[in-house]
N, C-alpha and C positions, 0 to 999 in steps of 0.2 A: 504493500500499500504506499502510495506516495505521500510524504509528510508535507503539510502546507509549508509554504516558503515563510509565513509569519513565524512558525514554530521553529524552523531551521535558523533564521535570523536572531530569534531570542536566545537559541542555544549557543550560537557563534558568539554573541554578545557577552553571555555569561563565561564562555571559554576565554575570551579576551581578558575580561576582568580577573579571572582566576590566575592567568599567566602574568598579568601585570603585579597582581599581589604577591605571588611566590617567585618571580623573577625567572626561574626554570621549573617546567613541569614535565615529568615524564609521562609516557604515552598511557602507561597502566594506570597512573592517577588520573589522567583526564577520562578513561573510559569509566573507572569506577566513580568518580564525582559526577559525571554527567549521564551515568548510565547508558552508555553507548557502546557499540562494537569498534574494534580497531580500525575497521574500513571506514566507517563513519567519522571516526576521530581524525583520520588521515585526510579526508576529504575537507573536513572543517578547517583544518590547519593550513591546507593548501589555499583555501579561499581567503582565510586571515592573513596568511603571508603575502597574498597579492594585493592587499590593502596596505601593507607596509607596517602592520602592527607587531609582527613577531619574526623571529627567525627560526625556521624549523633546524632541529639537530638530529642526530642519530638517536632515536628513542624518545623524542620529546619535543619540547619547543622553548625558545628563549624569548623573553620579552624584549621590548626596544631599549633595554638598558644600553645595549651596545651603541645606539646612536646618540643617547642622551648623556652617557658617562664620557669625560674628557679622555682623549687617547693617552697613551703613554708618553708619546713625544710632547703633548701640549702640557702634561703635569710635570714633566722633567724640567721644563722652564720655570716652574713657580718655586719660589723660596729656596733657590739653589744653595745659598750660603747656609741657612739654617739646616737643611737636609744634609749638607757636608758635615757640619758640626755633629749633628746627631749620629750620622754613620761612624764617625771617628770615635765618638763615645761608646757606640754600640760594639765597635771593633775590639775594644779592650776587654769585652766580656765573651769574646769567642773563645771556648775552651781548646786548647791546644791538644790535638789528638781525639777530639771529641766528635759527636755527630750532631750537626745543627740543621735546623729547618729554616729555609728562607722563603718568605711569604712574597705576595704581590706587593706593588708599590714602588715609587721612585726612590724613597729613602732606603729601603731595603736593597734596591739595585745600586744605589751609592755604595752601601755596605759591601756588596758583592765585588765592586771595582777595587775596594781596599784589600779585600781578601787575596786578589790576584798578586799583590805587592808583598804579602808576608813571606819571609824566607824560611823560618824554623817552623814548619807546620806540616801536619799529616791530618787533614781535616776531611771528614766525610759530610757532603752537602745534599741534603734531600729538599726537592723544591717542585713546585707545580708552576713556576715561573719561567717562560721561554726565554724572556730577555736575561734573567740571571743565568740560565743554562749557557747562554750565548756567550756571556762574559767569562764564565768559569769553565768552559768546555775543554780548554787545553792548558789551564792554569797548574803549574807544578804543585805537588804535595796535596792536590785536592781530589778526592774520589767523588764523582758527581752521580747522583740519583734522580731522574726525573720521573715523577708520578704522572700517570696517564689520565685521560678524561676528555670531557667535552671542551672545545677550545672557545675561550671568550676574548675576541680579537682586540677590544678596546683596551683590555689589561694586559694581553698576551700572556693568559694564564690558562690552566687546565682545571676543571672541577668536575664535580658529579660523583655518582656511586662508585665507579672505578678508582678515582682519586682518594676517596675516603677509605676504601677497602685496602688499596695499597699501602696507605699511611699506617694502618692497624699493624703491619708487620715490623714497623720501626720503633726503637726506644731513642727518643731525642733528648740529647743532653741540654740544649738550649735552642729555644725557638725565637726567631725574629720576625715581628709581624707588623703589618701596617693597618691602617683604618682611615675613615673618612672624616670621623667625628668622634668628640668625647665632651662629657659634660659630667654633673653630679651623679648621674646614675650609673655611667660606665662609659664603654667604648663601643662605636656603633659602625656599621657598614650597611650599604643600600641593596645589597644583592643577597638574597637568602641562602644560596648555595655557596657563596663565597664564605658567608658566616657559618655555615654548617661545617665547612672544611676547617675553618679557624678553631672552632669549638672542639673538633675532633684533634686537632694539634695540640691543644691544651690538655686534653686527656693523657696524652702520650709523652709529653715535655716535662723534664724535671725543673725546668726554669723557663719563663716566658718574658720576652722584652718587646713591648710595644714601642715602636719607634714613630712619634708623632711631633710635628711642628706645632708651633702656635696658631697656625691658621685653622686647626682643628678644633679648637677649644670654644665651648659654649655652642656647638652645633648638635644636630641630631639627624638621623636617617632612620629608615624603617626598621632596622633589625639590630638588637643589641648583641655585640660579640660576647661580652662579659662585663659583669659588675667589677667594682674596685677590689672587692675581697677576693675575688678569682684571679686577680692579676699579679704577677711576682714584681715586675719592674716596668716603670715608664721611662723611656729615654726620650728627653725632650729639651728644647730651649726655652721652655716656660718655667718662670720662676716659682718657688713654692708659694710666695704671696699671691701671686695671679691664680694659682691652683685653688688657694683657699677661698679668694674671692668668688670663684666659680663653684664653690660648695664641695670641691673634690678633696677629700681627706686621705692622704696618703703618707706613709712614714719617710724618714730620711732615707732609710736603706731602700725603699721602693722605688724612689726617684734617683734615675741617673743623669745628672746634669751634663747638657751639651754646651759647653762654653766656647 
């Protein structure tokens, strides 16, 4: 029986809303939430993609985050001096001979460039960041491991079920992470799947270092990565006084100053 076009349009509008809300939606979840077959879901995704609202991926769909989020090259130009200082401060906490995770973000990328210059090292780097992998690919003393997954081109990162599953096999000594925002409640990012991976990293890391410059202060995005009691260290150029003014209470040992 042919479904009336009004019902089809209503279903597709609901699908758009679900994808916008979650950022990334696997095909199985689409079928379950809308109570439709895979064939119907795929037809709906083709129609929605043609309108420019989503990007279809293997096994699901990605919201228009890729077009609204600043590209890696665009973000690299912002707050270069602060990011450089933060990277230098974070570099002092990279354990010699340890296993580290390097997240997405331009500050973490700046840290990767510093790791190339270290002489006395035997570091294992685990990352989902293709830009980081490109920098460290032939660096002496570094064993590089890239987590697979769905490609998010504006961040040049990989994410999804495959990425989280691969991460579960690792024990991380120190994780260096980025984010888009921080406020009194915690640290935030705008993409649900990025946050999902970061939370998985926090579960397997002995120590976490969030590398955030002052432009991230007093901002919020849809998804909370972690509250302040879940975070080991903040590496930042923000003074303790400014953090207190924002309602952020962290100890002196938690804050790694980037002077």
